[in-house]
C-alpha positions as CSV (number, residue, x, y, z in Angstrom):
1,M,-10.0,-42.9,-11.0
2,Q,-8.8,-46.5,-11.2
3,N,-12.4,-47.7,-10.9
4,T,-13.6,-45.4,-13.6
5,F,-11.0,-46.6,-16.1
6,A,-11.7,-50.2,-15.0
7,K,-15.0,-50.1,-17.0
8,V,-13.0,-50.3,-20.2
9,N,-12.3,-53.8,-21.4
10,Y,-8.8,-53.6,-22.7
11,K,-8.8,-57.2,-24.0
12,Q,-11.4,-56.3,-26.7
13,P,-10.2,-54.9,-30.0
14,F,-9.7,-51.1,-29.8
15,T,-12.7,-49.4,-31.3
16,F,-14.1,-45.9,-31.6
17,A,-16.6,-46.7,-28.9
18,S,-13.8,-47.7,-26.5
19,L,-12.0,-44.5,-27.3
20,Q,-15.2,-42.5,-26.4
21,T,-15.4,-44.3,-23.1
22,L,-11.8,-43.4,-22.3
23,I,-12.4,-39.8,-23.2
24,H,-15.5,-39.6,-21.0
25,A,-13.7,-41.3,-18.1
26,F,-10.8,-38.8,-18.3
27,A,-13.3,-35.9,-18.5
28,N,-15.1,-37.0,-15.4
29,C,-11.8,-37.3,-13.4
30,K,-10.8,-33.8,-14.6
31,H,-14.1,-32.4,-13.6
32,K,-13.8,-33.8,-10.1
33,L,-10.3,-32.2,-9.7
34,L,-11.5,-28.8,-10.9
35,M,-14.4,-28.9,-8.4
36,S,-11.8,-29.2,-5.6
37,E,-10.7,-25.6,-6.4
38,H,-12.6,-22.5,-5.3
39,K,-15.9,-22.5,-7.2
40,Y,-16.9,-18.9,-6.5
41,I,-14.5,-16.0,-6.4
42,L,-14.7,-12.2,-6.6
43,E,-14.5,-11.1,-10.3
44,P,-10.8,-10.1,-11.0
45,Y,-10.3,-6.4,-11.9
46,K,-10.1,-5.9,-15.7
47,G,-11.1,-2.3,-15.9
48,M,-14.1,-0.3,-14.6
49,N,-16.5,-2.5,-16.6
50,T,-15.8,-5.2,-14.0
51,R,-16.9,-3.0,-11.1
52,Y,-20.5,-2.0,-10.3
53,R,-22.6,0.3,-8.1
54,C,-22.9,-1.0,-4.6
55,P,-26.6,-2.0,-3.8
56,S,-26.1,-0.9,-0.2
57,C,-24.3,2.5,-0.2
58,Q,-25.4,3.4,-3.8
59,Q,-22.2,5.4,-4.4
60,R,-21.8,7.0,-7.8
61,D,-18.4,5.5,-8.1
62,K,-18.2,1.8,-9.1
63,T,-17.0,0.3,-5.8
64,F,-18.8,-3.1,-5.9
65,S,-17.1,-6.4,-6.9
66,L,-19.4,-9.3,-7.9
67,Y,-18.8,-13.0,-7.3
68,I,-18.6,-15.2,-10.3
69,D,-18.9,-19.0,-10.9
70,T,-15.4,-20.1,-12.0
71,E,-16.8,-22.8,-14.2
72,T,-19.2,-20.6,-16.2
73,G,-17.7,-17.1,-15.6
74,E,-21.2,-15.8,-14.9
75,H,-22.3,-13.6,-12.0
76,I,-24.3,-15.3,-9.3
77,H,-26.7,-12.4,-8.6
78,P,-26.4,-8.6,-8.8
79,T,-26.4,-8.4,-5.0
80,V,-23.8,-11.1,-4.3
81,G,-20.4,-9.3,-3.9
82,R,-18.3,-7.0,-1.8
83,C,-18.1,-3.2,-1.6
84,N,-14.5,-1.9,-1.7
85,R,-15.5,0.9,0.8
86,E,-15.0,-1.5,3.7
87,S,-14.7,1.2,6.4
88,N,-17.6,3.4,5.3
89,C,-20.0,0.7,3.9
90,G,-18.8,-2.9,4.6
91,H,-21.5,-4.6,2.4
92,H,-20.3,-8.2,1.8
93,Y,-23.0,-10.7,0.6
94,T,-21.3,-14.1,0.1
95,P,-22.5,-16.9,-2.3
96,K,-23.1,-19.1,0.7
97,Q,-25.4,-16.6,2.4
98,Y,-27.2,-16.1,-0.9
99,F,-27.7,-19.8,-1.4
100,Q,-28.9,-20.3,2.2
101,D,-31.3,-17.3,1.9
102,N,-32.8,-18.8,-1.2
103,N,-32.8,-22.5,-0.2
104,I,-30.2,-23.4,-2.8
105,S,-27.7,-26.2,-2.1
106,F,-24.2,-24.8,-1.6
107,D,-22.0,-27.6,-0.2
108,T,-23.4,-30.3,-2.5
109,P,-23.6,-28.8,-6.0
110,Q,-26.1,-30.3,-8.4
111,P,-24.6,-32.6,-11.0
112,K,-24.0,-30.8,-14.3
113,A,-23.2,-32.0,-17.7
114,Y,-19.5,-31.7,-18.3
115,K,-18.5,-28.7,-20.4
116,P,-14.9,-28.6,-21.4
117,R,-13.1,-25.4,-20.5
118,P,-11.9,-23.2,-23.3
119,V,-8.2,-23.2,-23.9
120,T,-6.6,-20.5,-21.7
121,P,-4.8,-18.0,-23.9
122,P,-1.2,-17.2,-23.0
123,Q,-0.8,-14.5,-20.4
124,K,-0.5,-11.0,-21.9
125,P,2.7,-9.1,-21.0
126,V,2.5,-6.2,-18.6
127,S,1.8,-2.9,-20.3
128,F,3.6,0.4,-19.5
129,I,3.0,4.1,-19.9
130,P,5.1,5.7,-22.7
131,V,8.0,7.6,-21.4
132,E,7.0,10.6,-23.5
133,V,3.7,10.8,-21.6
134,F,5.6,10.6,-18.3
135,K,8.0,13.4,-19.3
136,A,5.3,15.7,-20.5
137,S,3.6,15.6,-17.0
138,L,6.7,16.7,-15.1
139,K,6.0,20.4,-15.5
140,A,3.5,23.2,-14.7
141,H,3.9,22.5,-11.0
142,E,2.8,26.1,-10.2
143,T,-0.7,25.1,-11.3
144,N,-0.7,21.8,-9.4
145,H,-3.0,22.1,-6.4
146,F,-1.3,19.3,-4.3
147,V,2.1,20.9,-4.9
148,Q,0.7,24.2,-3.8
149,F,-0.5,22.5,-0.6
150,L,3.0,21.0,0.0
151,I,4.6,24.4,-0.5
152,N,2.2,26.0,2.1
153,L,2.9,23.2,4.5
154,F,6.7,22.7,4.2
155,G,8.0,25.6,2.1
156,V,9.4,25.6,-1.5
157,E,12.7,23.7,-0.7
158,V,11.1,20.7,0.9
159,A,8.2,20.6,-1.5
160,S,10.7,20.6,-4.4
161,Q,12.5,17.6,-2.8
162,L,9.2,15.7,-2.5
163,V,8.3,16.4,-6.1
164,S,11.7,15.1,-7.2
165,R,11.6,12.0,-4.9
166,Y,8.1,10.8,-5.9
167,F,7.9,12.3,-9.4
168,I,4.8,14.1,-8.5
169,A,3.3,15.3,-11.8
170,T,0.6,17.5,-13.2
171,S,-2.4,16.5,-15.4
172,K,-4.7,18.6,-17.7
173,H,-7.5,16.2,-17.1
174,W,-8.8,18.6,-14.4
175,N,-7.5,22.1,-13.7
176,G,-4.8,21.7,-11.0
177,A,-4.9,17.8,-11.0
178,T,-2.0,15.7,-9.7
179,V,-0.6,12.5,-11.1
180,F,0.9,9.9,-8.8
181,W,3.0,7.7,-11.0
182,Q,3.5,4.0,-10.1
183,I,7.1,3.3,-11.1
184,D,8.6,-0.1,-10.4
185,T,12.2,-0.9,-9.3
186,Q,13.2,-1.3,-13.0
187,G,12.1,2.3,-13.8
188,K,9.1,1.1,-15.8
189,I,5.9,3.2,-15.5
190,R,3.0,0.9,-14.7
191,T,0.3,3.6,-14.6
192,G,-0.5,6.9,-13.0
193,K,-3.4,7.8,-10.7
194,I,-4.9,11.2,-11.5
195,M,-6.5,13.0,-8.5
196,L,-7.7,16.5,-7.6
197,Y,-7.0,18.2,-4.3
198,S,-7.9,21.4,-2.6
199,P,-4.8,23.7,-2.6
200,T,-5.6,25.0,0.8
201,S,-6.8,22.0,2.8
202,G,-5.0,19.3,0.9
203,K,-8.3,17.2,0.9
204,R,-9.5,15.3,-2.2
205,V,-12.2,17.0,-4.2
206,K,-15.3,14.7,-4.0
207,E,-18.0,17.1,-5.2
208,P,-19.9,17.0,-7.4
209,Y,-18.2,13.6,-7.9
210,N,-15.0,11.9,-6.8
211,H,-12.2,13.2,-8.9
212,I,-10.1,10.0,-9.5
213,N,-9.0,8.6,-12.9
214,W,-6.1,6.7,-14.4
215,V,-3.6,7.7,-17.0
216,H,-3.9,4.5,-19.1
217,S,-7.7,5.1,-19.3
218,V,-7.4,8.8,-20.2
219,I,-4.9,8.3,-23.0
220,K,-6.9,5.2,-24.2
221,Q,-3.9,3.1,-24.7
222,A,-5.0,0.1,-26.8
223,E,-5.0,-3.4,-25.2
224,F,-3.5,-2.1,-22.0
225,N,-2.7,-4.9,-19.5
226,L,-2.6,-3.2,-16.1
227,Q,-0.5,-4.7,-13.4
228,Q,-0.1,-2.2,-10.6
229,C,2.8,-1.8,-8.2
230,L,3.4,0.2,-5.0
231,F,3.4,4.0,-5.3
232,G,7.0,4.8,-4.4
233,E,8.3,1.4,-5.3
234,H,11.2,2.9,-7.2
235,L,12.6,4.1,-3.9
236,L,13.0,0.4,-2.8
237,I,16.4,0.2,-4.6
238,D,17.6,1.6,-1.2
239,K,18.1,-1.6,0.9
240,T,19.4,0.2,4.0
241,K,16.1,1.5,5.4
242,P,13.0,-0.2,6.7
243,V,9.8,0.2,4.8
244,A,6.5,1.9,5.9
245,I,3.2,1.3,4.0
246,V,0.2,3.6,4.1
247,E,-3.1,3.6,2.2
248,S,-2.9,6.9,0.2
249,E,-0.2,8.4,-2.0
250,K,-0.7,11.8,-0.3
251,T,0.1,10.2,3.2
252,A,3.2,8.5,1.9
253,V,4.6,11.8,0.6
254,I,3.8,13.8,3.7
255,A,5.0,11.1,6.2
256,S,8.3,10.9,4.4
257,V,9.1,14.4,5.7
258,Y,8.2,13.7,9.3
259,L,9.7,10.2,9.6
260,P,12.5,10.0,7.0
261,Q,14.0,6.9,8.7
262,F,11.5,4.9,6.6
263,I,11.0,4.4,2.9
264,W,7.3,5.4,2.5
265,V,5.2,3.7,-0.1
266,A,1.4,3.4,-0.6
267,V,-1.0,0.7,-1.8
268,G,-3.8,3.0,-2.9
269,S,-6.6,1.8,-0.6
270,L,-7.5,-0.3,2.4
271,T,-8.1,-3.4,0.2
272,N,-5.1,-3.1,-2.0
273,L,-2.6,-4.5,0.5
274,N,-2.0,-7.9,-1.2
275,A,0.7,-10.4,-2.1
276,E,1.0,-9.2,-5.7
277,K,2.0,-5.7,-4.6
278,C,4.1,-6.8,-1.6
279,C,6.2,-9.5,-3.3
280,I,8.8,-6.8,-4.0
281,L,9.3,-6.5,-0.2
282,K,10.5,-10.0,0.3
283,G,12.9,-10.3,3.3
284,R,12.5,-6.7,4.4
285,T,11.3,-5.1,7.6
286,V,7.9,-3.4,7.1
287,T,5.7,-1.3,9.3
288,L,2.0,-0.9,8.3
289,F,0.3,2.4,9.2
290,P,-3.4,1.8,8.4
291,D,-6.0,4.6,8.4
292,L,-8.5,4.7,11.3
293,N,-10.8,1.8,11.2
294,G,-8.3,-0.2,9.2
295,F,-6.2,-1.7,12.0
296,E,-8.0,-5.0,12.3
297,K,-8.0,-5.6,8.5
298,W,-4.3,-4.9,8.1
299,S,-3.4,-6.9,11.2
300,S,-5.0,-9.9,9.5
301,K,-3.2,-9.1,6.3
302,A,0.1,-8.8,8.1
303,K,-0.2,-12.4,9.3
304,E,-1.3,-13.5,5.8
305,L,1.8,-11.9,4.2
306,S,4.3,-12.9,6.9
307,H,6.0,-15.3,4.5
308,L,7.2,-12.4,2.4
309,A,8.6,-9.9,5.0
310,I,8.7,-9.0,8.7
311,F,5.5,-7.1,9.2
312,T,4.4,-5.0,12.2
313,V,1.2,-2.9,12.4
314,S,1.2,0.5,14.1
315,D,-1.8,1.3,16.3
316,L,-0.8,5.0,16.7
317,L,-4.0,6.4,15.3
318,E,-6.2,3.9,17.1
319,R,-4.6,5.1,20.4
320,K,-4.3,8.8,19.8
321,A,-7.3,9.8,17.7
322,T,-10.3,11.5,19.3
323,E,-13.9,10.3,18.7
324,A,-14.4,13.2,16.3
325,E,-11.2,12.2,14.3
326,K,-12.3,8.6,14.2
327,K,-15.6,9.6,12.7
328,Q,-13.8,11.7,10.1
329,G,-11.6,8.7,9.2
330,F,-8.2,10.3,9.9
331,D,-5.1,9.0,8.3
332,L,-1.5,9.4,9.4
333,A,-1.0,12.5,7.4
334,D,-4.0,14.2,9.1
335,Y,-2.3,13.5,12.4
336,L,1.2,14.5,11.5
337,I,0.5,17.9,9.9
338,K,-0.7,19.1,13.3
339,F,3.0,19.2,14.4
340,N,6.0,21.1,13.1
341,Y,8.0,18.7,10.9
342,K,11.3,20.3,11.9
343,A,11.0,18.6,15.3
344,F,11.3,15.2,13.6
345,A,14.5,16.0,11.6
346,L,17.1,13.2,11.5
347,P,20.7,14.0,12.6
348,K,23.0,15.4,10.0
349,P,25.3,12.8,8.3
350,E,28.9,12.7,9.2
351,A,31.5,14.5,7.1
352,N,32.5,11.4,5.2
353,E,28.9,10.9,4.0
354,P,27.9,13.7,1.7
355,P,24.2,14.9,2.2
356,P,21.7,13.9,-0.5
357,T,21.1,16.4,-3.2
358,F,17.7,17.2,-4.7
359,Q,16.8,18.7,-8.0
360,P,14.7,21.9,-8.1
361,L,11.2,21.6,-9.6
362,V,12.3,23.0,-13.0
363,E,15.0,20.4,-13.4
364,L,13.0,17.2,-12.9
365,K,14.2,14.2,-14.8
366,P,12.6,10.7,-15.3
367,F,13.6,8.0,-12.9
368,E,16.7,6.0,-14.0
369,Q,17.8,3.0,-11.9
370,P,21.4,3.6,-10.6
371,K,24.0,1.0,-11.3
372,P,24.0,-1.4,-8.4
373,V,27.8,-1.3,-8.0
374,C,27.8,2.5,-7.6
375,Y,24.7,2.6,-5.5
376,F,25.6,0.0,-2.9
377,S,29.4,0.4,-2.8
378,K,30.2,1.7,0.7
379,P,33.3,1.7,2.8
380,E,33.4,-1.1,5.2
381,Q,31.9,-0.1,8.5
382,P,32.7,-1.5,12.0
383,K,30.1,-3.8,13.5
384,P,27.6,-1.5,15.4
385,E,27.1,-1.9,19.1
386,S,23.7,-2.8,20.5
387,W,21.4,-0.4,22.3
388,E,18.9,-3.1,23.4
389,Q,19.5,-2.6,27.1
390,N,19.3,1.2,26.9
391,I,16.1,1.0,24.8
392,T,14.5,-1.5,27.2
393,E,15.3,0.6,30.3
394,L,13.9,3.8,28.6
395,E,10.7,2.0,27.5
396,N,10.1,0.7,31.0
397,Y,10.7,4.2,32.5
398,F,8.3,6.1,30.1
399,A,5.7,3.3,30.5
400,G,5.8,3.7,34.2
401,I,5.1,7.4,34.4
402,A,2.3,9.8,33.4
403,L,3.6,11.7,30.4
404,P,3.0,15.5,30.5
405,T,0.5,16.9,28.1
406,Q,2.0,20.3,28.0
407,P,5.2,21.3,26.0
408,V,8.5,20.2,27.7
409,K,11.6,22.3,27.3
410,L,14.4,19.7,26.6
411,N,17.2,22.2,26.5
412,R,18.0,25.8,25.5
413,C,17.4,25.0,21.8
414,S,14.6,22.4,21.9
415,T,11.0,22.2,23.1
416,I,8.9,19.1,22.8
417,T,5.3,19.9,21.9
418,N,4.0,16.3,22.1
419,C,5.9,14.0,24.4
420,S,4.0,10.9,23.4
421,L,4.6,11.3,19.7
422,F,8.2,12.4,20.3
423,I,9.0,9.2,22.3
424,E,7.2,6.8,20.0
425,S,8.9,8.2,16.8
426,H,12.4,8.1,18.5
427,F,11.9,4.5,19.7
428,A,10.8,3.5,16.1
429,T,14.0,5.1,14.7
430,L,16.3,3.5,17.3
431,K,14.8,0.0,16.8
432,A,15.2,0.3,13.0
433,N,18.8,1.6,13.3
434,N,20.0,-0.2,16.5
435,G,23.7,0.6,17.2
436,K,24.3,2.8,14.2
437,R,26.4,5.7,15.3
438,N,24.6,8.3,13.1
439,F,21.4,7.7,15.1
440,S,22.9,8.0,18.6
441,P,21.3,11.5,19.0
442,Y,17.9,9.8,19.2
443,L,19.1,7.8,22.2
444,N,20.7,10.8,23.7
445,R,17.5,12.9,23.4
446,L,15.4,10.2,25.1
447,Q,17.9,9.9,27.9
448,E,17.9,13.7,28.2
449,L,14.1,13.7,28.3
450,K,14.2,11.1,31.1
451,Q,16.5,13.3,33.1
452,V,14.3,16.3,32.7
453,L,11.1,14.5,33.7
454,T,12.8,12.8,36.6
455,T,14.0,16.2,37.9
456,N,10.5,17.7,37.5
457,I,8.9,14.8,39.3
458,N,11.3,15.0,42.2
């Protein structure tokens, strides 16, 4: 930069020509600095007009993101981009590959005449869904196909609790459609995903087309600036539990019944696990439960996001799924609903801790953030003891024996239908709540199972 400006003779009288020389010198230096940034990036999402049909899988849905030149904002080529269906398609044609295939220089770009960048307009504020729209959706649950599936699976009482907890809503966009609202920790409604499910199987309706839409698109809210958050983010005001992240909203809802020791949230898809959505998790303990074929992708993401939170990645599905289930792309919900949820129930709270109350379906109210003082004020508790040694001994024991595949009668009142899943879920609970007196039944049950298995082996 110093050599560039040295061309100007500062001892000569200041003229218009010398001013032009200074401007060109500054422009050249600025251009070199800009070139040090990423020159080619995937086009940021600004609505469905920035997504395209994949040239590889040719899905009707727009699942393809194109690469753009950050200097010109133009697409490189209609085939240069990445399909968001990473598990089922995986098409990713990078700019470097395109340039190599077409004998175009990539590492050494051709010199171009400097074009000043337009002034970047101030960032638009985040848009929110009107509260009136949100309130109007919290009814007609008797017509909601997903709620009907939950009632068939868990009964009316548990289904009502889930509807209240996650503000599961109903849309008229399709008959029986569900709205999964994205509500942040301030109680603001970022958007809602509209989806249609089968009331009997709980599977998404994908024929004759994939039934997915967004509330902000349906109501045609003018100049809507979308900034998504986690589904279930409003539950993160509870700082006492570890967090579990899954891909789909349906999985988060169902898993919260089987493993209530976690706060269950969803990112919406395999590729939506990113820093923008996870910044709210700063300093927390988080377990990722990817769908089948997503373990490697999310393991890489866990390392990338490790500056935000303590991430671990569950390989439960990778270890337990059959070949047929892997081909079907099972998620955690598909696996859990094969078991009776009552076998996973947490111990009842002590008398001095009143049980949580849930509103029935007909009395749903919009989310309101509790006052922090009331929410977090708790009587001072004694420092919990550590169960590390007990957990280690039990882990070593169960790892050293062949676990039975048949049901095991634990005591007169309890029968374990799946030993492996029973042990894994109990260890996850103990590690997340080490030394907390309310969770000692989990330790007791594992010790009781050890005694039963030891007796049977001998």
